[in-house]
N, C-alpha and C positions, 0 to 999 in steps of 0.2 A: 394469495395475500403477501405481499414481499414482508421482508424483514423490516424494512423501514418502515412501513404501515403499522406493523405490530408493535415496533418498539415507541411509536408516536402515540399508542393508547395507554401505555402503561407508564405513570410519572410516579417518581418515588421522589418526597421531599426531603430537606436536611433533617427532619425530625424524625424521620423513619414512616412516615405515612405515605400510604399509595393509595394513589388515585387512577382509577380506570377510565378512560374517556370512549364513548362510541363514537359514530360516523358525526353526530351533532354536536360533538364536544361536551357535551353534559357529561358532570361525575357519577361514578357509581354510588350508589346508596345501598344499605342494607336493609332487607326489608324491615325488620325491627327498628330501624334509624339509628342504632347505638353504633359508635365508631369499632372498629376491627380491634380486638386485643392482643396484644404481644405477648409472646412467652416469656415466662417468669425466667431471668436468669440463675443459672445454678450456680451455687458457690463455691463446688469443688468436686472431686472425683467421687464421694461418696464411699459407702463401704462395698457395693457393688462391682466398684472398678477396683478397689482394692484385694476383694478375692479373685478376681479374675487375674490381676497381676501375681498373685501368691499361687495360683493355678499354672500360670505357665512359666512361673520361674521353677516349680516343681517339675513340671514336665520336661523344660528343655535343660534344667540344669543337675537336680538333683536326682532325677531316674539315671540319665547318663551317667554320672557319678557313680551310683550303684552298679550300673552295668559294668563300668570298668574295674570295679573291686569285684565283681562275683567269685572270678576264681580263687582270690585270697579268703573268701568265705565261704568255702566249701563245706565247712562243717556246721555253718547256720543254716544252708539251702538244704543240706541232706536234714537237718532236723526237724525242716517242714514237710518232710516226704518229697522233696522235686530235687529233679536232676539238674545240671547246668543247662541242658537244653532247655526244659521247663522253665526255670527260671530266666532265661533270655527271652523268651515268648510272652511270661505272665506282665514283667517289669513293664516293658513299652504299653501292654494293652491296658494296665490301670490309669494312666493319665489320658489314654485316648479315651477311654469310656467315661472317664470326670469331665475332660473337657467337650465331649459330646452333650452330656446332660448340662454342662454351663452354658453350651449353645442354646439349645432346645428352651432352656430356663430364661436365658435372654430375648429370645425371640418372642415369646409369651409374653414375657413383662414390657417387652417395646409396643406389642401390639395393644395392651391393656391401657398404654398412657396416652 
């Protein structure tokens, strides 16, 4: 089947309703007889989106800033029982694990919807 034949079978009206026509030009009707429902528009970003924005802010701005000031904060790092090498390895690991957990949470949440 060519692309022209496929585009002749689907029609989108100005009100957003979709009509699929077969070879006999009859419209598609749902088995229940009810018209197709359209998704409700979302009102904004929601708190889930702001959590993600906050985590990205921490991962890309706060943690790299902390890494830049690690040599000046050697006393704090030593009081935690870490060397500078340990701190350089652990600081990027924390947001990586958190962003990974958020990705899994987001994927599971999108499958439920």
